[in-house]
C-alpha positions in Angstrom: 0.0 0.0 0.0 1.2 3.4 -0.9 1.3 5.0 2.6 0.9 8.4 0.9 -2.7 7.5 0.0 -5.1 10.2 1.1 -8.5 10.2 2.7 -9.8 11.8 -0.5 -8.5 8.9 -2.6 -10.1 6.1 -0.5 -13.3 7.7 0.6 -16.7 6.7 -0.7 -18.0 9.6 -2.7 -21.6 8.4 -2.6 -22.7 9.6 0.8 -26.2 9.5 2.2 -27.0 12.8 3.7 -29.7 14.4 5.8 -30.6 17.9 6.9 -31.1 18.9 10.5 -34.8 19.5 9.8 -35.4 16.0 8.4 -37.9 14.0 10.4 -36.2 11.3 12.4 -38.4 8.6 11.1 -37.7 9.7 7.5 -33.9 9.6 8.3 -34.3 6.0 9.7 -36.2 5.0 6.5 -33.4 6.5 4.4 -30.8 4.5 6.4 -32.8 1.3 5.7 -33.3 2.1 2.0 -29.7 2.9 1.4 -28.4 0.1 3.7 -26.2 2.5 5.7 -25.7 2.8 9.5 -25.2 6.6 9.4 -26.2 9.8 7.7 -23.9 12.8 7.3 -25.9 15.8 8.4 -25.2 18.8 6.1 -26.2 22.4 5.5 -26.2 23.7 1.9 -24.0 26.7 1.3 -22.4 28.4 -1.7 -19.3 26.3 -1.0 -21.3 23.0 -1.2 -22.6 20.7 1.5 -21.0 21.6 4.9 -20.9 18.9 7.5 -22.7 19.9 10.7 -23.4 16.6 12.4 -23.7 12.8 12.1 -26.7 10.6 12.8 -26.0 6.9 13.5 -28.3 4.0 14.0 -26.8 3.9 17.5 -27.9 7.5 18.2 -31.5 6.5 17.4 -31.3 3.4 19.6 -29.8 5.1 22.6 -31.6 8.5 22.5 -35.0 7.3 21.3 -35.7 3.6 21.4 -34.0 2.8 24.7 -35.7 5.8 26.4 -39.2 5.0 25.0 -39.3 8.4 23.3 -41.9 8.8 20.6 -39.9 9.5 17.4 -42.9 11.0 15.6 -42.2 14.5 16.5 -38.4 14.4 16.5 -36.0 15.8 13.9 -32.5 14.8 13.0 -31.3 17.9 14.9 -32.8 16.5 18.1 -30.7 13.3 18.1 -27.6 13.9 15.9 -24.0 14.0 17.2 -22.8 17.6 16.8 -19.1 17.1 17.5 -18.1 15.6 14.2 -14.6 14.4 13.5 -13.7 15.1 9.9 -10.6 14.6 7.8 -9.3 16.8 5.1 -9.2 15.2 1.7 -5.4 15.4 1.7 -4.9 13.7 5.1 -2.9 10.5 4.9 -4.6 7.1 5.5 -2.3 6.7 8.6 -3.6 10.0 10.0 -7.1 9.0 9.2 -6.6 5.7 11.1 -5.0 7.5 14.0 -8.1 9.8 14.2 -10.5 6.9 14.2 -8.5 5.2 17.0 -8.1 8.4 19.1 -11.7 9.5 18.7 -13.2 6.0 18.9 -15.2 6.5 15.7 -15.9 4.1 12.8 -16.8 6.7 10.2 -15.2 10.0 9.2 -16.6 12.5 6.7 -13.9 13.7 4.3 -14.0 17.4 3.6 -12.3 19.8 1.2 -10.5 23.0 2.1 -13.7 25.0 2.7 -15.2 22.2 4.8 -17.4 21.0 2.0 -18.3 17.3 2.0 -16.3 15.2 -0.4 -17.0 11.6 0.9 -17.0 9.3 3.8 -14.5 6.8 5.1 -15.7 3.9 7.1 -13.3 1.8 9.3 -13.5 -1.1 6.9 -12.3 1.0 3.9 -8.7 1.3 5.0 -8.8 -2.1 6.6 -9.6 -3.6 3.1 -6.5 -1.9 1.7 -4.3 -3.1 4.5 -5.6 -6.7 4.1 -4.9 -6.6 0.4 -1.3 -5.4 1.0 -0.7 -8.0 3.7 -2.0 -10.7 1.3 0.5 -9.5 -1.3 3.3 -9.5 1.2 2.5 -13.1 2.3 2.5 -14.2 -1.3 5.9 -12.6 -1.8 7.3 -14.3 1.3 5.9 -17.7 0.3 7.4 -17.4 -3.2 10.9 -16.3 -2.0 12.4 -19.8 -1.3 11.3 -20.9 -4.8 13.0 -17.9 -6.4 16.2 -18.6 -4.4 16.2 -22.3 -5.5 15.8 -21.2 -9.2 18.5 -18.5 -8.8 21.0 -20.8 -6.9 20.3 -24.4 -7.8 
């Protein structure tokens, strides 16, 4: 793996978003329809979609379901996490992983220089890259004795 890979290069650019005013039950339906566990909450500006929060399935469970709160009158703004950890699109994959570990988050929105949403990195995205590279390394190590035998019979 090229350790100079950036968050912008590995992020998923198809991001499911919501607005703070979105009804919570509509946000939950959107999660189900899109098969995602989170929505990036955005505000539309002249610079693009600006990240203002995250809503996860866990937020809904802990703030609504577990407390027997009627979700019918709630908006995304009532439940979303407001302290969003983001990564600049030019951040290295190693920095991204360090942020995930340090902040105990599984998903990080990737933003451009003006804070505009570019994509989303989930924890399994860099892990897939690392797994591929480890597999390649194992193949190289396994084939090394065979190469030595051919080079030095």
